[in-house]
C-alpha positions in Angstrom: 9.4 16.3 83.4 10.7 18.9 86.5 11.5 22.5 85.8 14.8 23.6 87.3 14.7 26.9 89.4 17.6 28.5 89.9 20.1 29.4 92.5 23.1 30.9 93.6 26.2 28.7 92.9 24.2 26.5 91.1 26.7 25.8 87.8 24.7 25.9 84.4 25.0 25.2 81.5 22.5 27.6 78.9 21.2 26.4 74.9 20.8 29.6 73.8 19.7 29.3 69.8 22.7 27.1 69.3 24.9 28.2 71.6 26.2 26.6 74.8 26.5 29.5 77.3 28.6 27.7 81.0 28.9 29.6 84.7 27.7 30.3 87.6 24.5 31.2 88.9 25.6 34.9 90.4 22.6 36.3 91.6 18.9 35.7 91.0 15.0 37.2 91.2 12.2 36.2 90.2 12.4 39.2 86.9 16.2 37.6 85.6 18.8 35.7 86.5 22.7 36.4 86.1 25.5 34.0 84.7 28.8 34.5 85.7 30.7 33.6 82.7 34.3 34.5 83.1 36.2 36.8 86.1 39.5 38.8 85.4 41.5 41.1 87.6 40.4 44.7 87.6 42.9 46.7 86.5 44.5 49.2 88.7 42.7 53.4 89.1 45.0 56.1 89.6 42.0 58.4 90.5 41.1 55.6 93.3 42.9 55.4 96.7 41.5 52.3 98.1 39.6 49.6 95.6 37.4 48.4 96.0 36.2 45.9 94.1 39.2 43.7 92.4 37.4 41.5 89.8 35.3 42.8 86.5 33.1 39.7 86.4 31.2 39.0 83.3 27.8 38.3 83.2 24.5 37.4 81.3 21.4 37.8 82.0 18.4 34.5 81.7 14.9 35.5 81.8 12.1 32.7 83.3 11.2 31.6 80.1 15.4 30.9 78.9 15.5 28.9 82.1 14.1 25.7 80.3 16.3 25.9 78.0 18.9 26.3 81.0 20.8 22.5 82.6 22.0 22.3 86.0 25.8 20.7 86.3 26.5 21.1 90.0 26.2 23.2 92.7 29.8 25.2 95.4 29.8 25.6 98.8 30.2 28.9 98.9 32.1 32.1 95.9 35.5 31.4 97.5 35.1 27.2 96.2 37.5 27.2 93.2 35.8 23.4 91.8 
């Protein structure tokens, strides 16, 4: 069986203790990956003149010993694709 190696912009499902989490691989490092499970608009800040970040990203950490529990679903070319 071939071991899946996560890449940025892969959509994965993670069976973690019987609970299925799914989302886009957002960051990859040898120490861990992050899986983006949600995105929502960031509320306006009354103290900031110009907002640099427009969204709040919810991310899960997944360590290399847990990658065996990931299932690859699909890939996208960039973060700007909607599907």
